C-alpha positions as CSV (number, residue, x, y, z in Angstrom):
1,X,0.0,0.2,0.0
2,X,2.7,2.6,0.9
3,X,4.5,1.5,-2.6
4,X,1.0,2.5,-4.5
5,X,0.7,5.7,-2.5
6,X,4.2,6.6,-3.3
7,X,4.0,6.0,-6.8
8,X,0.5,7.7,-7.1
9,X,2.2,10.9,-5.5
10,X,5.1,10.6,-7.9
11,X,2.8,10.4,-10.9
12,X,0.6,13.5,-9.9
13,X,3.9,15.4,-9.4
14,X,5.2,14.3,-12.8
15,X,1.7,15.5,-14.2
16,X,2.0,19.0,-12.2
17,X,5.0,19.4,-13.8
18,X,3.9,19.1,-17.2
19,X,0.8,20.9,-16.5
20,X,2.7,24.0,-15.4
21,X,6.0,23.9,-17.4
22,X,5.6,24.4,-21.2
23,X,6.1,26.6,-24.2
24,X,5.7,30.4,-23.8
25,X,4.5,32.4,-26.8
26,X,4.7,35.9,-27.3
27,X,1.9,37.4,-29.1
28,X,4.6,39.9,-31.0
29,X,7.5,37.3,-31.1
30,X,8.1,37.7,-34.8
31,X,7.4,40.7,-37.0
32,X,7.6,38.6,-40.3
33,X,4.5,39.3,-42.7
34,X,3.8,35.6,-43.3
35,X,0.6,36.7,-45.1
36,X,2.2,38.7,-48.0
37,X,4.2,36.7,-50.4
38,X,7.5,37.7,-51.7
39,X,8.7,39.2,-55.0
40,X,10.2,35.6,-56.0
41,X,7.1,33.2,-54.9
42,X,4.5,32.2,-57.3
43,X,6.0,32.7,-60.8
44,X,6.5,30.2,-63.5
45,X,10.0,28.9,-63.2
46,X,12.4,30.1,-66.0
47,X,10.1,32.5,-67.4
48,X,11.3,35.4,-65.0
49,X,9.4,37.5,-62.6
50,X,6.8,40.4,-64.0
51,X,6.5,42.1,-60.5
């Protein structure tokens, strides 16, 4: 019984650690405009770019 209790406490501690530690994200982490294509994207290869 003592071994089962200590195992449950260990698992609860690991679960709490996993819940309270993790990846933090910042809203303004990057200023790269992902929604705008670059001038070299989207053309037909070999025909040049008309932008």
